[in-house]
Structures are given as structure tokens and as C-alpha cells.
N, CA, C and O atoms as a Tinker XYZ file with bonds, in Angstrom:
   424  protein
     1  N      0.814000   -1.199000    0.020000    73     2
     2  CA     0.026000   -0.034000    0.008000    64     1     3
     3  C      0.889000    1.242000   -0.014000    63     2     4     5
     4  O      0.529000    2.243000   -0.633000    81     3
     5  N      2.053000    1.173000    0.689000    73     3     6
     6  CA     2.890000    2.347000    0.723000    64     5     7
     7  C      3.498000    2.592000   -0.614000    63     6     8     9
     8  O      3.758000    3.745000   -0.955000    81     7
     9  N      3.753000    1.524000   -1.432000    73     7    10
    10  CA     4.271000    1.753000   -2.806000    64     9    11
    11  C      3.213000    2.354000   -3.677000    63    10    12    13
    12  O      3.509000    3.195000   -4.526000    81    11
    13  N      2.019000    1.952000   -3.492000    73    11    14
    14  CA     0.943000    2.498000   -4.222000    64    13    15
    15  C      0.753000    3.985000   -3.891000    63    14    16    17
    16  O      0.537000    4.763000   -4.820000    81    15
    17  N      0.818000    4.414000   -2.674000    73    15    18
    18  CA     0.718000    5.786000   -2.259000    64    17    19
    19  C      1.882000    6.643000   -2.812000    63    18    20    21
    20  O      1.703000    7.794000   -3.209000    81    19
    21  N      3.045000    6.043000   -2.816000    73    19    22
    22  CA     4.255000    6.770000   -3.334000    64    21    23
    23  C      4.067000    6.976000   -4.853000    63    22    24    25
    24  O      4.350000    8.055000   -5.375000    81    23
    25  N      3.606000    5.973000   -5.525000    73    23    26
    26  CA     3.381000    6.015000   -6.963000    64    25    27
    27  C      2.377000    7.100000   -7.268000    63    26    28    29
    28  O      2.597000    7.889000   -8.188000    81    27
    29  N      1.305000    7.170000   -6.547000    73    27    30
    30  CA     0.253000    8.199000   -6.765000    64    29    31
    31  C      0.827000    9.616000   -6.525000    63    30    32    33
    32  O      0.502000   10.563000   -7.240000    81    31
    33  N      1.658000    9.721000   -5.535000    73    31    34
    34  CA     2.279000   11.057000   -5.254000    64    33    35
    35  C      3.187000   11.431000   -6.428000    63    34    36    37
    36  O      3.160000   12.569000   -6.896000    81    35
    37  N      3.971000   10.497000   -6.892000    73    35    38
    38  CA     4.859000   10.797000   -8.052000    64    37    39
    39  C      4.027000   11.157000   -9.259000    63    38    40    41
    40  O      4.387000   12.076000   -9.995000    81    39
    41  N      2.915000   10.458000   -9.491000    73    39    42
    42  CA     2.040000   10.706000  -10.628000    64    41    43
    43  C      1.520000   12.130000  -10.495000    63    42    44    45
    44  O      1.507000   12.882000  -11.469000    81    43
    45  N      1.087000   12.506000   -9.280000    73    43    46
    46  CA     0.587000   13.916000   -9.068000    64    45    47
    47  C      1.616000   14.940000   -9.369000    63    46    48    49
    48  O      1.348000   15.915000  -10.071000    81    47
    49  N      2.812000   14.734000   -8.842000    73    47    50
    50  CA     3.915000   15.713000   -9.167000    64    49    51
    51  C      4.225000   15.795000  -10.680000    63    50    52    53
    52  O      4.340000   16.867000  -11.272000    81    51
    53  N      4.347000   14.611000  -11.245000    73    51    54
    54  CA     4.608000   14.618000  -12.706000    64    53    55
    55  C      3.513000   15.268000  -13.488000    63    54    56    57
    56  O      3.756000   16.045000  -14.411000    81    55
    57  N      2.311000   14.946000  -13.114000    73    55    58
    58  CA     1.138000   15.601000  -13.821000    64    57    59
    59  C      1.095000   17.087000  -13.656000    63    58    60    61
    60  O      0.757000   17.813000  -14.591000    81    59
    61  N      1.436000   17.557000  -12.471000    73    59    62
    62  CA     1.490000   18.986000  -12.306000    64    61    63
    63  C      2.609000   19.612000  -13.062000    63    62    64    65
    64  O      2.430000   20.709000  -13.590000    81    63
    65  N      3.733000   19.002000  -13.152000    73    63    66
    66  CA     4.874000   19.558000  -13.874000    64    65    67
    67  C      4.567000   19.629000  -15.305000    63    66    68    69
    68  O      4.861000   20.642000  -15.942000    81    67
    69  N      3.974000   18.585000  -15.875000    73    67    70
    70  CA     3.596000   18.554000  -17.355000    64    69    71
    71  C      2.543000   19.571000  -17.634000    63    70    72    73
    72  O      2.658000   20.276000  -18.636000    81    71
    73  N      1.554000   19.702000  -16.856000    73    71    74
    74  CA     0.431000   20.527000  -17.092000    64    73    75
    75  C      0.745000   22.052000  -16.913000    63    74    76    77
    76  O      0.132000   22.913000  -17.544000    81    75
    77  N      1.678000   22.316000  -16.067000    73    75    78
    78  CA     2.038000   23.749000  -15.838000    64    77    79
    79  C      3.244000   24.171000  -16.694000    63    78    80    81
    80  O      3.432000   25.365000  -16.924000    81    79
    81  N      4.013000   23.282000  -17.141000    73    79    82
    82  CA     5.154000   23.471000  -18.051000    64    81    83
    83  C      5.881000   24.771000  -17.659000    63    82    84    85
    84  O      5.391000   25.872000  -17.908000    81    83
    85  N      7.007000   24.618000  -17.070000    73    83    86
    86  CA     7.744000   25.759000  -16.480000    64    85    87
    87  C      8.079000   26.759000  -17.597000    63    86    88    89
    88  O      8.232000   27.945000  -17.304000    81    87
    89  N      8.197000   26.343000  -18.834000    73    87    90
    90  CA     8.580000   27.253000  -19.956000    64    89    91
    91  C      7.360000   28.103000  -20.355000    63    90    92    93
    92  O      7.524000   29.110000  -21.044000    81    91
    93  N      6.189000   27.734000  -19.953000    73    91    94
    94  CA     4.969000   28.484000  -20.291000    64    93    95
    95  C      4.359000   28.066000  -21.667000    63    94    96    97
    96  O      3.410000   28.703000  -22.123000    81    95
    97  N      4.882000   27.029000  -22.317000    73    95    98
    98  CA     4.386000   26.639000  -23.600000    64    97    99
    99  C      3.302000   25.579000  -23.491000    63    98   100   101
   100  O      2.592000   25.314000  -24.462000    81    99
   101  N      3.174000   25.002000  -22.379000    73    99   102
   102  CA     2.143000   23.907000  -22.214000    64   101   103
   103  C      0.790000   24.486000  -21.789000    63   102   104   105
   104  O      0.643000   25.677000  -21.516000    81   103
   105  N     -0.194000   23.570000  -21.749000    73   103   106
   106  CA    -1.521000   24.061000  -21.322000    64   105   107
   107  C     -1.491000   24.459000  -19.836000    63   106   108   109
   108  O     -0.754000   23.884000  -19.035000    81   107
   109  N     -2.275000   25.411000  -19.514000    73   107   110
   110  CA    -2.417000   25.800000  -18.117000    64   109   111
   111  C     -3.331000   24.849000  -17.359000    63   110   112   113
   112  O     -4.327000   24.356000  -17.888000    81   111
   113  N     -2.988000   24.622000  -16.184000    73   111   114
   114  CA    -3.778000   23.689000  -15.348000    64   113   115
   115  C     -3.674000   24.136000  -13.886000    63   114   116   117
   116  O     -2.635000   24.613000  -13.429000    81   115
   117  N     -4.752000   23.968000  -13.199000    73   115   118
   118  CA    -4.723000   24.301000  -11.770000    64   117   119
   119  C     -4.121000   23.118000  -11.056000    63   118   120   121
   120  O     -4.744000   22.060000  -10.965000    81   119
   121  N     -2.893000   23.287000  -10.539000    73   119   122
   122  CA    -2.199000   22.204000   -9.924000    64   121   123
   123  C     -2.945000   21.674000   -8.724000    63   122   124   125
   124  O     -3.010000   20.465000   -8.503000    81   123
   125  N     -3.519000   22.602000   -7.932000    73   123   126
   126  CA    -4.322000   22.173000   -6.727000    64   125   127
   127  C     -5.463000   21.289000   -7.176000    63   126   128   129
   128  O     -5.693000   20.242000   -6.571000    81   127
   129  N     -6.217000   21.686000   -8.260000    73   127   130
   130  CA    -7.312000   20.905000   -8.710000    64   129   131
   131  C     -6.842000   19.508000   -9.188000    63   130   132   133
   132  O     -7.454000   18.492000   -8.857000    81   131
   133  N     -5.790000   19.483000   -9.939000    73   131   134
   134  CA    -5.216000   18.237000  -10.458000    64   133   135
   135  C     -4.836000   17.296000   -9.283000    63   134   136   137
   136  O     -5.167000   16.111000   -9.239000    81   135
   137  N     -4.119000   17.930000   -8.349000    73   135   138
   138  CA    -3.738000   17.189000   -7.166000    64   137   139
   139  C     -4.914000   16.637000   -6.435000    63   138   140   141
   140  O     -4.876000   15.495000   -5.976000    81   139
   141  N     -5.996000   17.433000   -6.305000    73   139   142
   142  CA    -7.181000   16.975000   -5.601000    64   141   143
   143  C     -7.870000   15.789000   -6.322000    63   142   144   145
   144  O     -8.356000   14.849000   -5.693000    81   143
   145  N     -7.887000   15.877000   -7.656000    73   143   146
   146  CA    -8.481000   14.728000   -8.373000    64   145   147
   147  C     -7.689000   13.483000   -8.107000    63   146   148   149
   148  O     -8.277000   12.444000   -7.808000    81   147
   149  N     -6.395000   13.536000   -8.201000    73   147   150
   150  CA    -5.506000   12.333000   -7.949000    64   149   151
   151  C     -5.648000   11.903000   -6.553000    63   150   152   153
   152  O     -5.719000   10.696000   -6.326000    81   151
   153  N     -5.701000   12.804000   -5.533000    73   151   154
   154  CA    -5.872000   12.506000   -4.153000    64   153   155
   155  C     -7.216000   11.800000   -3.932000    63   154   156   157
   156  O     -7.293000   10.810000   -3.205000    81   155
   157  N     -8.245000   12.309000   -4.552000    73   155   158
   158  CA    -9.589000   11.666000   -4.410000    64   157   159
   159  C     -9.551000   10.248000   -5.036000    63   158   160   161
   160  O    -10.115000    9.306000   -4.479000    81   159
   161  N     -8.888000   10.113000   -6.187000    73   159   162
   162  CA    -8.770000    8.766000   -6.822000    64   161   163
   163  C     -8.000000    7.795000   -5.861000    63   162   164   165
   164  O     -8.379000    6.635000   -5.700000    81   163
   165  N     -6.979000    8.283000   -5.274000    73   163   166
   166  CA    -6.175000    7.465000   -4.376000    64   165   167
   167  C     -7.001000    6.999000   -3.167000    63   166   168   169
   168  O     -7.003000    5.833000   -2.773000    81   167
   169  N     -7.696000    7.991000   -2.612000    73   167   170
   170  CA    -8.558000    7.647000   -1.411000    64   169   171
   171  C     -9.694000    6.650000   -1.824000    63   170   172   173
   172  O    -10.019000    5.728000   -1.076000    81   171
   173  N    -10.240000    6.848000   -2.945000    73   171   174
   174  CA   -11.354000    5.968000   -3.397000    64   173   175
   175  C    -10.795000    4.594000   -3.620000    63   174   176   177
   176  O    -11.412000    3.605000   -3.224000    81   175
   177  N     -9.619000    4.503000   -4.256000    73   175   178
   178  CA    -9.023000    3.182000   -4.547000    64   177   179
   179  C     -8.626000    2.511000   -3.244000    63   178   180   181
   180  O     -8.832000    1.308000   -3.087000    81   179
   181  N     -8.070000    3.248000   -2.322000    73   179   182
   182  CA    -7.651000    2.713000   -1.017000    64   181   183
   183  C     -8.844000    2.238000   -0.288000    63   182   184   185
   184  O     -8.795000    1.151000    0.287000    81   183
   185  N     -9.945000    2.985000   -0.264000    73   183   186
   186  CA   -11.168000    2.591000    0.434000    64   185   187
   187  C    -11.743000    1.296000   -0.187000    63   186   188   189
   188  O    -12.191000    0.392000    0.519000    81   187
   189  N    -11.710000    1.245000   -1.530000    73   187   190
   190  CA   -12.208000   -0.020000   -2.168000    64   189   191
   191  C    -11.278000   -1.226000   -1.803000    63   190   192   193
   192  O    -11.779000   -2.336000   -1.624000    81   191
   193  N    -10.058000   -1.040000   -1.702000    73   191   194
   194  CA    -9.106000   -2.113000   -1.330000    64   193   195
   195  C     -9.424000   -2.533000    0.150000    63   194   196   197
   196  O     -9.445000   -3.724000    0.461000    81   195
   197  N     -9.648000   -1.628000    0.970000    73   195   198
   198  CA    -9.914000   -1.930000    2.361000    64   197   199
   199  C    -11.301000   -2.674000    2.461000    63   198   200   201
   200  O    -11.394000   -3.688000    3.153000    81   199
   201  N    -12.324000   -2.190000    1.800000    73   199   202
   202  CA   -13.584000   -2.831000    1.812000    64   201   203
   203  C    -13.493000   -4.227000    1.238000    63   202   204   205
   204  O    -14.049000   -5.162000    1.814000    81   203
   205  N    -12.800000   -4.397000    0.104000    73   203   206
   206  CA   -12.606000   -5.705000   -0.504000    64   205   207
   207  C    -11.936000   -6.655000    0.469000    63   206   208   209
   208  O    -12.382000   -7.787000    0.656000    81   207
   209  N    -10.803000   -6.160000    1.120000    73   207   210
   210  CA   -10.069000   -6.981000    2.092000    64   209   211
   211  C    -10.943000   -7.389000    3.234000    63   210   212   213
   212  O    -10.944000   -8.560000    3.615000    81   211
   213  N    -11.698000   -6.462000    3.804000    73   211   214
   214  CA   -12.580000   -6.856000    4.942000    64   213   215
   215  C    -13.668000   -7.851000    4.482000    63   214   216   217
   216  O    -14.010000   -8.772000    5.223000    81   215
   217  N    -14.196000   -7.672000    3.298000    73   215   218
   218  CA   -15.283000   -8.491000    2.824000    64   217   219
   219  C    -14.780000   -9.882000    2.451000    63   218   220   221
   220  O    -15.450000  -10.867000    2.764000    81   219
   221  N    -13.668000   -9.996000    1.816000    73   219   222
   222  CA   -13.155000  -11.226000    1.221000    64   221   223
   223  C    -12.229000  -12.039000    2.121000    63   222   224   225
   224  O    -12.106000  -13.257000    1.992000    81   223
   225  N    -11.563000  -11.294000    3.066000    73   223   226
   226  CA   -10.586000  -11.947000    3.939000    64   225   227
   227  C    -10.987000  -11.934000    5.400000    63   226   228   229
   228  O    -11.079000  -12.988000    6.031000    81   227
   229  N    -11.230000  -10.725000    5.955000    73   227   230
   230  CA   -11.475000  -10.599000    7.407000    64   229   231
   231  C    -12.825000  -11.282000    7.815000    63   230   232   233
   232  O    -12.897000  -12.029000    8.791000    81   231
   233  N    -13.879000  -10.984000    7.016000    73   231   234
   234  CA   -15.162000  -11.610000    7.472000    64   233   235
   235  C    -15.126000  -13.144000    7.396000    63   234   236   237
   236  O    -15.539000  -13.777000    8.368000    81   235
   237  N    -14.674000  -13.774000    6.338000    73   235   238
   238  CA   -14.531000  -15.221000    6.354000    64   237   239
   239  C    -13.627000  -15.728000    7.434000    63   238   240   241
   240  O    -13.863000  -16.796000    7.999000    81   239
   241  N    -12.596000  -14.977000    7.730000    73   239   242
   242  CA   -11.676000  -15.400000    8.769000    64   241   243
   243  C    -12.334000  -15.355000   10.148000    63   242   244   245
   244  O    -12.129000  -16.259000   10.958000    81   243
   245  N    -13.137000  -14.291000   10.427000    73   243   246
   246  CA   -13.835000  -14.234000   11.688000    64   245   247
   247  C    -14.862000  -15.394000   11.819000    63   246   248   249
   248  O    -15.052000  -15.962000   12.894000    81   247
   249  N    -15.527000  -15.723000   10.653000    73   247   250
   250  CA   -16.535000  -16.768000   10.690000    64   249   251
   251  C    -15.830000  -18.138000   10.994000    63   250   252   253
   252  O    -16.330000  -18.964000   11.757000    81   251
   253  N    -14.655000  -18.320000   10.355000    73   251   254
   254  CA   -13.921000  -19.577000   10.591000    64   253   255
   255  C    -13.420000  -19.670000   12.043000    63   254   256   257
   256  O    -13.472000  -20.727000   12.671000    81   255
   257  N    -12.940000  -18.537000   12.546000    73   255   258
   258  CA   -12.454000  -18.492000   13.973000    64   257   259
   259  C    -13.630000  -18.896000   14.934000    63   258   260   261
   260  O    -13.420000  -19.655000   15.881000    81   259
   261  N    -14.857000  -18.381000   14.674000    73   259   262
   262  CA   -15.958000  -18.713000   15.435000    64   261   263
   263  C    -16.326000  -20.191000   15.364000    63   262   264   265
   264  O    -16.669000  -20.810000   16.372000    81   263
   265  N    -16.249000  -20.752000   14.142000    73   263   266
   266  CA   -16.483000  -22.167000   14.019000    64   265   267
   267  C    -15.446000  -23.021000   14.806000    63   266   268   269
   268  O    -15.775000  -24.026000   15.435000    81   267
   269  N    -14.188000  -22.557000   14.729000    73   267   270
   270  CA   -13.129000  -23.268000   15.486000    64   269   271
   271  C    -13.396000  -23.199000   16.970000    63   270   272   273
   272  O    -13.218000  -24.186000   17.684000    81   271
   273  N    -13.835000  -22.004000   17.455000    73   271   274
   274  CA   -14.111000  -21.830000   18.849000    64   273   275
   275  C    -15.210000  -22.797000   19.317000    63   274   276   277
   276  O    -15.092000  -23.363000   20.404000    81   275
   277  N    -16.244000  -22.996000   18.551000    73   275   278
   278  CA   -17.334000  -23.906000   18.835000    64   277   279
   279  C    -16.785000  -25.340000   18.905000    63   278   280   281
   280  O    -17.175000  -26.103000   19.789000    81   279
   281  N    -15.885000  -25.715000   17.985000    73   279   282
   282  CA   -15.334000  -27.039000   17.979000    64   281   283
   283  C    -14.403000  -27.247000   19.150000    63   282   284   285
   284  O    -14.386000  -28.342000   19.714000    81   283
   285  N    -13.639000  -26.267000   19.541000    73   283   286
   286  CA   -12.762000  -26.364000   20.700000    64   285   287
   287  C    -13.565000  -26.569000   21.985000    63   286   288   289
   288  O    -13.217000  -27.342000   22.877000    81   287
   289  N    -14.676000  -25.809000   22.009000    73   287   290
   290  CA   -15.566000  -25.978000   23.284000    64   289   291
   291  C    -16.117000  -27.398000   23.274000    63   290   292   293
   292  O    -16.156000  -28.043000   24.322000    81   291
   293  N    -16.534000  -27.892000   22.145000    73   291   294
   294  CA   -17.067000  -29.297000   22.133000    64   293   295
   295  C    -15.985000  -30.310000   22.543000    63   294   296   297
   296  O    -16.278000  -31.274000   23.250000    81   295
   297  N    -14.755000  -30.097000   22.107000    73   295   298
   298  CA   -13.661000  -30.996000   22.462000    64   297   299
   299  C    -13.360000  -30.952000   23.959000    63   298   300   301
   300  O    -13.127000  -31.991000   24.577000    81   299
   301  N    -13.365000  -29.791000   24.522000    73   299   302
   302  CA   -13.146000  -29.574000   25.914000    64   301   303
   303  C    -14.253000  -30.224000   26.721000    63   302   304   305
   304  O    -13.993000  -30.924000   27.700000    81   303
   305  N    -15.516000  -29.984000   26.294000    73   303   306
   306  CA   -16.709000  -30.585000   26.969000    64   305   307
   307  C    -16.616000  -32.146000   26.876000    63   306   308   309
   308  O    -16.895000  -32.849000   27.847000    81   307
   309  N    -16.231000  -32.641000   25.723000    73   307   310
   310  CA   -16.129000  -34.123000   25.505000    64   309   311
   311  C    -15.063000  -34.666000   26.469000    63   310   312   313
   312  O    -15.250000  -35.716000   27.084000    81   311
   313  N    -13.959000  -33.949000   26.592000    73   311   314
   314  CA   -12.883000  -34.417000   27.490000    64   313   315
   315  C    -13.352000  -34.494000   28.950000    63   314   316   317
   316  O    -13.030000  -35.440000   29.668000    81   315
   317  N    -14.119000  -33.481000   29.373000    73   315   318
   318  CA   -14.605000  -33.518000   30.737000    64   317   319
   319  C    -15.615000  -34.643000   30.949000    63   318   320   321
   320  O    -15.595000  -35.286000   31.998000    81   319
   321  N    -16.500000  -34.897000   29.980000    73   319   322
   322  CA   -17.432000  -35.982000   30.066000    64   321   323
   323  C    -16.686000  -37.326000   30.051000    63   322   324   325
   324  O    -17.064000  -38.213000   30.816000    81   323
   325  N    -15.704000  -37.516000   29.269000    73   323   326
   326  CA   -14.959000  -38.768000   29.230000    64   325   327
   327  C    -14.235000  -38.989000   30.558000    63   326   328   329
   328  O    -14.158000  -40.113000   31.055000    81   327
   329  N    -13.719000  -37.927000   31.113000    73   327   330
   330  CA   -13.047000  -38.033000   32.390000    64   329   331
   331  C    -14.043000  -38.488000   33.446000    63   330   332   333
   332  O    -13.718000  -39.363000   34.249000    81   331
   333  N    -15.232000  -37.928000   33.471000    73   331   334
   334  CA   -16.272000  -38.308000   34.412000    64   333   335
   335  C    -16.701000  -39.719000   34.156000    63   334   336   337
   336  O    -16.863000  -40.471000   35.116000    81   335
   337  N    -16.898000  -40.135000   32.917000    73   335   338
   338  CA   -17.251000  -41.519000   32.568000    64   337   339
   339  C    -16.188000  -42.485000   33.088000    63   338   340   341
   340  O    -16.503000  -43.448000   33.786000    81   339
   341  N    -14.967000  -42.229000   32.754000    73   339   342
   342  CA   -13.861000  -43.131000   33.215000    64   341   343
   343  C    -13.821000  -43.232000   34.733000    63   342   344   345
   344  O    -13.550000  -44.307000   35.269000    81   343
   345  N    -14.076000  -42.178000   35.410000    73   343   346
   346  CA   -14.075000  -42.208000   36.931000    64   345   347
   347  C    -15.203000  -43.170000   37.392000    63   346   348   349
   348  O    -14.960000  -44.048000   38.220000    81   347
   349  N    -16.427000  -43.004000   36.860000    73   347   350
   350  CA   -17.503000  -43.882000   37.346000    64   349   351
   351  C    -17.440000  -45.267000   36.801000    63   350   352   353
   352  O    -17.995000  -46.185000   37.405000    81   351
   353  N    -16.783000  -45.464000   35.679000    73   351   354
   354  CA   -16.556000  -46.809000   35.143000    64   353   355
   355  C    -15.609000  -47.586000   36.063000    63   354   356   357
   356  O    -15.854000  -48.757000   36.353000    81   355
   357  N    -14.552000  -46.956000   36.515000    73   355   358
   358  CA   -13.608000  -47.584000   37.398000    64   357   359
   359  C    -14.311000  -47.913000   38.771000    63   358   360   361
   360  O    -14.060000  -48.954000   39.379000    81   359
   361  N    -15.172000  -47.002000   39.208000    73   359   362
   362  CA   -15.875000  -47.236000   40.467000    64   361   363
   363  C    -16.782000  -48.448000   40.332000    63   362   364   365
   364  O    -16.827000  -49.309000   41.210000    81   363
   365  N    -17.506000  -48.502000   39.215000    73   363   366
   366  CA   -18.411000  -49.714000   39.063000    64   365   367
   367  C    -17.560000  -50.990000   38.936000    63   366   368   369
   368  O    -17.922000  -52.040000   39.468000    81   367
   369  N    -16.455000  -50.887000   38.242000    73   367   370
   370  CA   -15.633000  -52.116000   38.130000    64   369   371
   371  C    -15.078000  -52.593000   39.451000    63   370   372   373
   372  O    -14.880000  -53.794000   39.637000    81   371
   373  N    -14.809000  -51.634000   40.423000    73   371   374
   374  CA   -14.290000  -52.019000   41.675000    64   373   375
   375  C    -15.340000  -52.787000   42.483000    63   374   376   377
   376  O    -15.002000  -53.681000   43.259000    81   375
   377  N    -16.621000  -52.431000   42.293000    73   375   378
   378  CA   -17.680000  -53.050000   43.071000    64   377   379
   379  C    -18.316000  -54.240000   42.405000    63   378   380   381
   380  O    -19.215000  -54.850000   42.983000    81   379
   381  N    -17.891000  -54.592000   41.225000    73   379   382
   382  CA   -18.475000  -55.674000   40.484000    64   381   383
   383  C    -17.517000  -56.903000   40.581000    63   382   384   385
   384  O    -16.558000  -56.958000   39.811000    81   383
   385  N    -17.725000  -57.840000   41.448000    73   383   386
   386  CA   -16.790000  -58.954000   41.647000    64   385   387
   387  C    -16.639000  -59.803000   40.371000    63   386   388   389
   388  O    -15.540000  -60.251000   40.042000    81   387
   389  N    -17.744000  -60.013000   39.669000    73   387   390
   390  CA   -17.720000  -60.830000   38.473000    64   389   391
   391  C    -16.749000  -60.208000   37.472000    63   390   392   393
   392  O    -15.926000  -60.904000   36.876000    81   391
   393  N    -16.856000  -58.873000   37.292000    73   391   394
   394  CA   -15.945000  -58.220000   36.312000    64   393   395
   395  C    -14.536000  -58.378000   36.777000    63   394   396   397
   396  O    -13.643000  -58.652000   35.976000    81   395
   397  N    -14.310000  -58.208000   38.079000    73   395   398
   398  CA   -12.982000  -58.369000   38.657000    64   397   399
   399  C    -12.333000  -59.735000   38.355000    63   398   400   401
   400  O    -11.152000  -59.816000   38.017000    81   399
   401  N    -13.133000  -60.795000   38.486000    73   399   402
   402  CA   -12.657000  -62.160000   38.192000    64   401   403
   403  C    -12.289000  -62.281000   36.711000    63   402   404   405
   404  O    -11.274000  -62.870000   36.341000    81   403
   405  N    -13.152000  -61.704000   35.889000    73   403   406
   406  CA   -12.836000  -61.771000   34.439000    64   405   407
   407  C    -11.530000  -61.074000   34.101000    63   406   408   409
   408  O    -10.749000  -61.545000   33.275000    81   407
   409  N    -11.306000  -59.916000   34.770000    73   407   410
   410  CA   -10.067000  -59.169000   34.532000    64   409   411
   411  C     -8.806000  -60.037000   34.921000    63   410   412   413
   412  O     -7.770000  -60.043000   34.257000    81   411
   413  N     -9.020000  -60.804000   36.130000    73   411   414
   414  CA    -7.890000  -61.595000   36.570000    64   413   415
   415  C     -7.589000  -62.802000   35.635000    63   414   416   417
   416  O     -6.441000  -63.231000   35.514000    81   415
   417  N     -8.625000  -63.320000   34.997000    73   415   418
   418  CA    -8.401000  -64.450000   34.098000    64   417   419
   419  C     -7.743000  -64.046000   32.730000    63   418   420   421
   420  O     -7.058000  -64.827000   32.069000    81   419
   421  N     -7.987000  -62.889000   32.406000    73   419   422
   422  CA    -7.475000  -62.347000   31.123000    64   421   423
   423  C     -6.028000  -62.033000   31.276000    63   422   424
   424  O     -5.394000  -61.569000   30.329000    81   423
């Protein structure tokens, strides 16, 4: 973006030099008006680039981050539920003598 801005500024200066022609043989031009046109063009282009970037990159990225957050919450919740399940599974196995005998034979 900085290169673009520098190029536009060079274009403005070159345009002003050509249109005012120091020797007085070229067409007369209002340098301020020409600079304003180029400045407006630059701002318009820059705004369009920003809007495009926000629409095509930032918005989908935010949407994807939200989807990832939901998945991470589900993974965390599943981990907690599995931990609770394993705890009670072990408790049940401790009090079930038949299961304990099966474990010893294996």
C-alpha cells in the first residue's frame, strides 16, 4: 500500500509539472485541482481495497474462527465428560466382583 501511495504522489507531481510546463508553452492547469483529483482517486481506490479486504478476507476469517471456537468448546466438553465417565466406570468395576474375576483371568 505504501508503494501505491508513493506512486500516486509521483504521478501527481509529474502531472502537475507537465500541465504547468515551466517554460509556459504547455496548457495551463490548476495544480491544486489536479492534485485533488489524484488524491480523491487514491482515497477511493484505497477505500475499495480496504472494503474488499474486509469482505473477502477478514469476514470469512472471523466466521472460521467462530467455527473453530465452537469445535474447541465441544472438544473440551467431551474431554470432561470422558473423564467423568472413566471415573465412574472404574468405580463400578471395583464393586463388581464378576468383572474383577474376568479381569484376573485375562
